[in-house]
N, C-alpha and C positions, 0 to 999 in steps of 0.2 A: 256524296257524303265522304267526309275525311276518313271515316274508319274503314271505307271500303278500298282505300288506295293500297296497291300493291308495292310495298317497299323492297328494294333490292338488298342483298347481303351487306353491301358496302355502306348503304345509306344507315343501315341498322346499327353497323359497327362505328360509324361517324357518330351518331347520336349517343350511342353507349359510351364513347370516349368521352364525349363532351360532358355527358352526365357525371362522369367518373373524376372529372376535373373539379368539380365542387362537393364532391362525396367521396365515400369509400367502400371497398367490395362489401362490408357488411351491411350498409345502408341501402346499397344498391339492389334492385329487384326488377324483374322482368316486368311486373306490373307498372312501375315508376317509368320504365324505358317505353312502355307502350303508351302510357300517358302523355309523354312528352312527343310522341310521334303522332298522338291522335288517333290510335287505333287499340285493338284488344291484343291480349297476351297470345291468344290462340294464333294469331298470324305470324307472331315471333316464333312461336315454337315450329312453324314449319321450315324455318332456316336453322335454328339451334334447339336442341332437344332439352337442354337444361341451362339454368343460370350459368352454372360452372363451364358448359362448353363455350357459352357466349363470352365469358370473361377471358377463357384462355385465348379466344379468337382476337379479342381486343389487345391482350398482351402481345400476342404474335406478331401483329401488324407494326408494334414498336421494334421488334427485332427485325422485321423485314426492312424498316426504315433505316436501322442501324447499318445493315448489310448493303444498302444502296449505293453502288459505286465503289464498294470494297475490292481492294486488290492486295493479296498477299505479298509483302515486301518484307525483305530483312531476314534475320535468322529466326529461329523457332521462338526465342524469348521475346524479340520484337514483335512478331505476329501475334503472339497471345496478349501482350501488353497492348497493341494497337486495338485489337479486337475488343478487350475488355473496356477500354477507354470509349469506343465507339457505343457500345451498348449502355454504358455509365452516361453518356452525353445524352443519348435517345430518350433514356428513362428520366433523366434530369429535367427535360422539357416537359415532361407529363409524371410528375413525381407520384401522384396519386396511383398509378398503374403499377410502379415497382412493386408495391405490396401485392397487388393482384398477380403478377409474375411469380414473385417469391412464394406465394401461397399455392397458386393453381398450376404454375408451370405453363408449358405449352407443347403441343406437338405437331404444330403446324410447320409450313415451310421456312419461316424465319427462324424457328427454333433449330430446325434440321440444318439450316445454313451456318448458324452460330457452331452447332455441335461439329458439323463436318469439318470447319476451319481450325477449332480447337484440337480435334483429334490429329488432324492432318500435321498440325504444328509440332504437336507431341511426338508423332511419328518421325518426323524430320529432326528432332533432338538426338535420336540414337537411342531412346528408350526401346527395351524388347517389348514385342506386342503385349505379351501377359501383364505388364505393368502399366500400360497406358491407359485403361478403363479407371483403375483407382486414382491414378495422377490426375486425370480429366476430371473426375468426381470431385476430389478436393479443390481445385481450382473453381469448378462451377458453384460449390457451395460457397467458397470463400467471396466470388464475385457477386453472387446473389446477395449475399448477407451484407456486404458492404454497400451495395447499391440500395436495398431496402433500407439500410441505417441512414443514409444520406437524404432518402426520400422522406423519412420521417421529420429530419431536421428543416427540410424545404417546404415541408406542408405547413408549418407553424405560423400564425399570423405576426405582422410586425409588433403588434401589441404583447404577443406570447413571447416572442423573441427578446424583446427588451426586458420583460418581466424575468425571464430565464437568464439574461446576461446579469441583471442586478443581482440574482439569488446566487449565482456563481461568483459574483465579486464579493459578496457577504460571506459565503461560505469558504471561499480561499483565503481572501485578504484579511479575514476577520478570524482565522483560525487560533485557537489557543494554542501558543507555542509549546506549552508543556504537555498538553494532550496530543497534539498533533505537531510534533516537531518537525518531520520531514515535510509535511504540507506548509508549515510556516516557512521553513528553509527555502522552498521552491515557488512560493506564493506568487511571486512576481513573474515568474516564467512560465508557470502552467497555464495552458491556453484552453479555451472552452471548445466544446467537441464540434462546433460548427466551423471554426477556423481551419484554413488550409485543407479542406477536405480532399481536394484532388492530389496533392502531395502525399497526404496520408495513404489515399487509395493506392498510389504508384508504389509507395514504399513497402506496403504489406505485400502487394502483389509481386513485387521484384524479390522479396524474401521468400515467398513459395517458390518462385522459378529459381531462386539460387539454391534452394534445398533440393529441388529435382536436378539442377547442373551438378551439385556435389555428389548425388547419387550415382550419377552417369560416371563421373570421373573415379569414385571409389570402386566402381565395377569394370574399371578400364575398358569402358566401351566408348568409341570415338564420337565425339560431338560433331554433328552435322549443321550445316548451313542450307537455308533454302529460300529461294526467292520464287518459287512456282506460284502461279495464279490459282485461285480457288477453283477447285474442281466442280 
């Protein structure tokens, strides 16, 4: 009987990831996953104690994929930028899982690898140890928010995208110059949120890293360069 098959942890995670490609964390359930596998929920709870634990494991596999083959190169800013772009690209291939990561986070190996590299890069910057956790937290929140935001844009259907573009054109190009003078003035140059997301991502992250660099300079701490490999 199909219901008696023993599914491995990896097979369960594969099925969960596939189910999440066409749904979101709110509509996802262990019961739906069990039905997709042709088994009962109790058999899945032998591997994961809760839906949240399962979702965290699925998100962690994205981080593991992002870190596959990663090598730390360049100075601390380059390392953090490269790390962030790898995570962004990994979730960009499965945007539905970006919201899962942003909501539930992860405590698995993938998460630890990302955290380790970010903390090591900040340590290489010359920041004193007592400042690194706070700076790390700011960067982590920024990256997670940007990736989740992009995922929301990526998840819309072509029809929804076209409707949104039309609404944007009407709202911007049709703005009353007397009531919205600035909007009317910049109407032909203002761009929709979905345009040049990577450039925006890099610019916003670069601004945060520049802020850290300025703090280091103002405290007269030496800036360091590091090309060491991931520990």
